[in-house]
C-alpha positions in Angstrom: -3.6 3.7 -7.3 -0.9 4.5 -9.8 1.1 1.8 -11.5 4.9 1.9 -10.8 7.4 2.7 -13.5 10.1 0.4 -12.2 11.9 -2.0 -14.6 10.0 -5.3 -14.7 11.7 -8.5 -13.6 13.4 -10.7 -13.6 16.1 -9.0 -11.5 18.9 -11.2 -10.2 21.4 -11.1 -7.4 25.0 -11.6 -8.3 27.2 -12.5 -5.3 30.9 -12.1 -5.2 33.5 -9.4 -4.5 31.0 -6.7 -5.5 27.6 -8.0 -4.5 25.0 -6.4 -6.8 21.5 -6.7 -8.1 21.2 -6.7 -11.9 18.0 -4.9 -12.9 16.3 -5.8 -16.1 17.3 -8.3 -18.8 21.0 -8.2 -19.8 21.8 -5.3 -17.5 19.7 -3.0 -19.7 18.5 -1.0 -16.7 21.7 -1.1 -14.7 23.5 -2.7 -11.9 23.0 -1.6 -8.3 25.7 -2.2 -5.7 24.1 -3.3 -2.5 27.0 -3.5 -0.1 30.6 -4.4 0.4 31.9 -7.4 2.4 34.5 -5.0 3.8 31.8 -2.7 5.0 29.7 -2.6 8.2 27.3 -5.5 7.2 28.1 -9.2 7.5 28.4 -11.1 4.2 25.3 -13.1 5.0 23.3 -9.9 5.6 24.4 -8.5 2.2 23.5 -11.8 0.5 20.1 -11.9 2.1 19.5 -8.2 1.1 20.5 -9.0 -2.4 18.1 -11.9 -2.8 15.3 -9.8 -1.3 16.0 -6.9 -3.7 16.2 -9.3 -6.7 12.7 -10.7 -5.8 11.1 -7.2 -5.6 9.3 -7.3 -8.9 7.8 -10.7 -8.3 6.9 -9.7 -4.7 5.1 -6.6 -6.0 3.2 -8.5 -8.6 2.1 -11.2 -6.1 1.0 -8.6 -3.5 -1.0 -6.9 -6.2 -2.7 -10.2 -7.0 -3.4 -10.8 -3.3 -5.1 -7.4 -2.9 -7.2 -7.9 -6.0 -8.3 -11.3 -4.8 -9.2 -10.1 -1.3 -11.0 -6.9 -2.2 -14.2 -8.6 -3.3 -14.3 -10.5 0.0 -13.8 -7.2 1.9 -16.6 -5.6 -0.2 -19.0 -8.4 0.8 -18.1 -7.9 4.5 -16.7 -11.4 4.7 -13.1 -10.6 5.7 -12.2 -11.2 9.3 -9.9 -9.0 11.4 -6.7 -10.9 10.6 -7.6 -11.0 6.9 -8.3 -7.2 6.9 -5.0 -6.6 8.6 -3.2 -8.6 5.9 -5.1 -6.8 3.1 -4.2 -3.4 4.6 -0.6 -4.4 5.1 -0.4 -5.5 1.5 -1.9 -2.2 0.4 0.6 -0.3 2.5 3.5 -2.2 1.1 2.3 -1.6 -2.5 1.9 2.1 -1.7 5.5 2.2 -0.3 6.8 0.6 -3.4 5.1 3.2 -5.5 6.5 6.0 -3.4 3.1 7.0 -2.0 4.2 6.7 1.7 
């Protein structure tokens, strides 16, 4: 499992005429436009997408912690079917974030 090379958080969502996600401290890594209120998406959809994108670094880190905590339980054969499905879903999401899927 490779480690991602994305800019670490915090990222933040800035709402307004040009909704955007600011990546990295003090815009060091750039600003990413996520939509336009005059476009095809509703303002509340753009806002929700912005907050989700801004949370991406923290979501990645917490999923990684979840996987690392659950793997010993899996190794001992003590993980039930729903737990295994959760673990595999977390692994798949991490792989997607790393560009492996």
